[in-house]
Structures are given as C-alpha cells and as structure tokens.
N, C-alpha and C positions, 0 to 999 in steps of 0.2 A: 455865854457868848453865843449869839445867833449866827447862822450861816450868812455870809456876805451875799446878798441877793439884790435884785433890782426892784424898787418899790412900785407903788401904784404908777400906772403909765404917766410918764412925763415926756413932753416933746423936747428932748434934749439932743436928739440926733437928727441931722438933716440928710435927706436923700435927694439926689437928682432923679428926675422922672420925665418921661415923654409927656408933653402937655396933653395930648389926646387921651391919655389914660385917666386924666382927671376930669374928663368931660368937656375940655376946651374944644371948640369947633374950629380946628386948625387943619383938618384933613384936606386932601386935594379936592374932595367933593363937597366941602363945607360941613362935613360931619365930624364925628369923634369916635373914640374907641373906649368909652368910659369903663373902667374896671371897678366892679363892685368891691373886690377885695382891697384895692388901693384906697378907694373913697370911703368905704364903710368900716374897714378894719384897720388898715395901716395908718389912716389919718388920725387915729386915736393915740398913736405912739410916736409918729415922726412929723417933722417939718418937711415940706416938699419944696424943691426948687424946680418948677416946671420949665421945660425947654422944648421948643419946636424949631429945629435948625432950618427946616424948609421955609417957615415963615420968617425966621431971623435973617435969611439971606435975600429976602425980598420977593419970594415967589407968590405970596398972597393966597387967598382962598375965595372961591374955588379956583383951581388951576389945572393946568395940564399935568397928568400923572407923569412920574419919572420912574425909571427902572435901571437896573444894572445891566450894562452891555459890555461884553468882553470877548476875549479870544485867548486861546492857549498858544503860547509861543515857546519854541524849543530853546532851551538854555544850555544844552551840552552838545558840543560838536562831536566829541569823541564817542558819545553814546550812539550816534548814527552808524558808526562803523562796526558796532557790535550787534550780531544777529541774535544774541541771547538776552538782550534787554532793550526796552523801548526808550526813546529819547526822553530826557527830563523835560517837563513842561512847566511853564510859569503862567499863571492866570493874570492877565492884565484887564482891569475893569475900569469903566467910566460910568458916570451917572448922567443919563441923557433923557430927554423927553420921549414919551411913547409915540407921539405923533410928529413932533419936530425934532429930529436928531441933532439939529444945530444947537438946541438948547442943552448945553453941557454945564452942569453945576458941580462937577467933581471937585475942582479946586476950591470953590466957594464953601462947600460943605467940609472939606478937609481943613481949610483955614479956620472955619468957625469951631471945629473940634479942638484945634490947638488953642484958640482964644478962650474957649470955655474951660479948658483944663486949668487955666490960671484963675478964672473967675469962680470956679467951683472947687477950689482947693480945700474948702472947709467941709465938704460932704464926706460921709462915711459909707456910701453905697449909691448905686445907680440902677434904676429900673427902666428898661428900654422897651420900646414897641417892637414886637417880633415881625419878621418878614418885610420890614421897611427898608427901602434902598438907602435911606439916610440913617435910621436909628437901629436897624437890626443888628443884634449882637453876633449872629452867625447864621449860616444856612439860608441866606437870602438868595433867591433864584437869580441866576445870570442868564441873559439872553444873547442870541446872535443879533447882529444888526438888522436882520430881516424879521426879527420878532419871534423866531423859534427858540425854544429853550436850548441852552448850550449843554445842559446836563451837568453843570457845575454850580457851586454856590459860594458866597463870600459874605463878609460882614458889610453892613451899611457904611457909607463913606464917612459920615460924621462919627458914628460909633467907633469905627476902626481908629480914626485919628485920636479920639478921646482916650480910648483904651490903650493905645500905644504910648500915650503920655502918662498914663496912670495904670501900669500893669499890675499893681498890687491892690487896687481898689476893688472891693466886691461889686460885681456887675452881674445882672441877671435880666432875662426877658420876662415880661409879665405872664406870658403863656406858660412858661416853665415853672412859675410859682404855684401852679395848680398841682404840681407833683409834690407830695408831702416831703419826700427826702430832699429834693432840690431846694424846696422852700426853707426847710429847717437848716440846711447847710448854708444857704445864702445869709440868713439872719444871724446864724452863729458867727459868720465872718464879719458881718456888719458891726455887731456888738463888740467883737474882739478887736476890730480895727479902731473902734471908738475908744475902747479901754487903752489901747496903745497910745493914742493921741493924748489922752488925759493923764495916764499914769507914767508915761515915759517921755514923750516928746514935749509935754508942757514944761518939764524941768529935767532935761536929759542928764543922766548920771549912770555910772556903772551900777550903783546900788539899786536904782530904779529898774534897770534891766534884770538884775538878779532876782528881784522880788517878782517882777512880771513873769519871768520864766518859772519860778517856783509855784506861783498860783495857777498857772496854766498847764501843769504837768499832765493831769489826766484828760484834759481836753485834747491835748496833742496826742496822747496815747490812743484815744478813741478814734482819732482820724488817721494817724500814721505812726504806729508804734516805733518805727525806726527813726522817726523825726525827732523824738525827744532826745535821743542820744546825739544826733547831729546838732541840734540846737544847743545841747549842753556843752558840746565841744566848742561851739562859737562863744558861748558865755565864758568858758574856761580860759579863753585867750586873755581875759581880764584887761588890766590897764596896760598890758604890753602892746595892745593895738590902739589905733586911733578910735576915739569914742564914736565919731560920725560913721566910720567904716564899720565898726562893730554893730551899731544900731541898724545900719542899712542892710548888712548881711543877715542879721537876725530876723528883721522884719520880712525880708524876701523869703527866707526859708520857713518862717512861721506861717505866713499867709499861703504859701504853696502847700504846706502840710494840711492846713484847714480846707483847702480845695478838695482834698481827697474825702470822699463821702464815708462817714462812719457807718458801719453796718451792725447787725445784731451780734455778730461774733465779737467785734471790737468793743461795742458798748458793754457786752457781758463781761469781757476781760477787764475793762476799766472799773465797772461796778464791783467785781470780785476783789480787785486790788484795794479799793476804798473800804470795802467791808472789813478787810483785814486789819484796819486801824481800830476797829471797835468790837471785833468778834469776842474778845474776852470780857467786854463790859456789858454785852447784850444778853438777855435771857435766852437760853437755848431754844425754847419754843418759838420766840419771836424771830430769832436768827433763822430757824428752819422755815418760817413763813416767808421771810425775805428770799431765802435761797430758792424756795418754790416759785415765787414770783419772778425771780431772775431767769429761772429755767423756762417758765411759761413764756416769758418775753423772748428768749432765745429761740423757742419753737414757734414763734409768731402767733401765740395765743392771746397775748395782751400787748398794749402799746407800751412804749418806754416810760411813760409817766407813771405807770403802776408800780414797778419796782423802785423807780427813782424817788417817788414820794416817800415811801417807807425808808429807803436808805437815807434820805435827807433828814428824816425824823431822828434816826439813830445818830447821825453825825452831829446834829444840833444838840442833842442831849449828852452824848458821850465822846464826841470827837475832840481832838486837840485843835489848837488855833490853826496850825498848818493845814489840816485836812478840811477844816470848816471854811477856809478861804479859797478852796479850789473852785475856780469859775465853772468847771465842768458840771457842778451841782446845779447851778442856775445860770446858764450862758445867755439867756434872754428872758424877758418877762413871761411869767407863767400865763398871764392873761392872753398872750398871743396864741396859746394852745398848740404850739408847734410839736411838742412831744406827745400830744394826745393822738397824733396821726401816724407816728412812725414806730 
C-alpha cells in the first residue's frame, strides 16, 4: 500500500486573489503588481478567482489613490481617572481619497467584502495585495486627515470585511509568501481546508470526523502538540453533541492549531514519533542514517525534505495503513517544493 499523497498537479483547488497580482491593469495608476510566484508557479496548481474591489465598486482606472484615514478615540472613561494606566484607545478608520477627502468608499468596500464572502464560498484560500487600503491583510498605514502618518496600521476595508465573514479561511499576503515558513504554513492550511471540505463536509458524519482526526494526528502535533489532545476531546463528545456544533467546534480549533507555525523542534518530534512505527522493521544501519538526517535537520544543516523523503520511504515499505495515511507525510504537492526551503 502506498502513502496517501497528492498526484501530479491538478487544478482542483480554487484560491481568491487580488487581480493586480495576476498582471491585470487595475491599479490606481493603470498598472499592476504582477507576481511571478503566483503566475509562474501557483498557476500550475490552482484555479484563481481574481478580484479587484476598487474596480468593482466603480472607481475605474486610472483613478485618484485612496488611503486609510483614522483617529484614536478613547473607549474607557474610568481609565482617565487612573494615573497608573493610559486610556484605552480604539482606532476608527475610513477609506478616503488622497486628494479629495469627500471621496469616501469605506462602506462600498465593506459591503463588497460581505457580498464576495457569499460568492467565493467555494475557495480554499485567499492571496491578497499587501499595503493596499482595500486588500491589505494587515499593517496598512493609517494617516491623519492632514496626510501625516498616524503611527498606526489596520487591514484594508474590503479584506477586513471578507476575513471577518470567513475567520477560518487561510488568507495571506503575496509579499509574505516569499518567507519560506509563512508560505509553507499557508499552503498546509489551504490543502487541509480543502481536505475538510471534501472528506467531511461533502457527506457530514461522525465517522468522517473521526477518520479526518486520525489521519491528521501528526500534522496537528507538528503545529501545536497540545492541540491534538484538545481536538481529541472534541471528537470524544461523539454523538452526544449536535453534529453541526461538533464539526464547527472541531474546524475552529483545527484551523487555529495549524495557524501556529511548526518549527524544527516540533517537526523533529513528529518525525521521531512516526519513526517509532517502523523502527523494528527497518535495518539498523538505515535507521541510523535517518536519525542522522533528522538531527542534521534539527541543527539547521539540511531542509525538512531531506529526512522526510527517507522517512516516507520507510513508511511506504514497512508502515501500517494507519501511519501511511498520515497527511503530515505529504500535506501538499511535492512539486511545490515547499519543504525544500524550510
């Protein structure tokens, strides 16, 4: 029996994406922000749903640039009376024109975010344009009305509305995908989210949940060791709980667990646990070679793909069906090369 893995690239997963990243000339200046990674690499694996909220709400191109303008307002009256703590502040932000402040598109962008949440319910991830007052996932600069930086940041108006409606959907900015760890984490979540849709939500049942949990054990452990115990407790509620409530609670905690970035220590721990399933079946010399590779990985001498390739070979030839089905062994297509860089 072979390890359950993802075959040659097939465009079976759809991602939302900011249109400018695909080279569409929708920017305020009539230009684009074409991403070679998205166009030349990801395009081989995914279907894209391009969205430009600024064009969608009728701003056109070229157009007057927009920006986030805001102010910090006090939210706690009692804190003013305390000399030991500063007043609580709440950032209130609007999206307005850089030249004509009467051009306020905040509500239009937020409403479009809510609208697209329904239209894009089939996607398994979203890649956004960084620093955009409409599409920025986070850390978009906020200005005073006079144009001076406020010293604060916020998400873009469209992105915030969309993410608020889809808190478990994997979302990332294109710029952050150049970080190997963030990139691998994002696509691990994308493929896991897609497996949930196909394996559990397609035909919801308690049995499907139990099987999903069992096959994701070491993936969860690599990201959040305590998470596997927590998720196991949710599954253990069994048929005593409403199936809808059980699935919602599980998915919430599962996706939050995967948001935690796996590191060399946690990957090493997961690989050592998996090796335990075949250590008696593998020749001592080969086992020592793998242990050496795992230790070299832990010490940052080789990438994760080095020990993982050898471990998968052992599992394929000597592992039980249970361990062969662990999605941790192949969480995304090898052709993406994500484990070659971490």
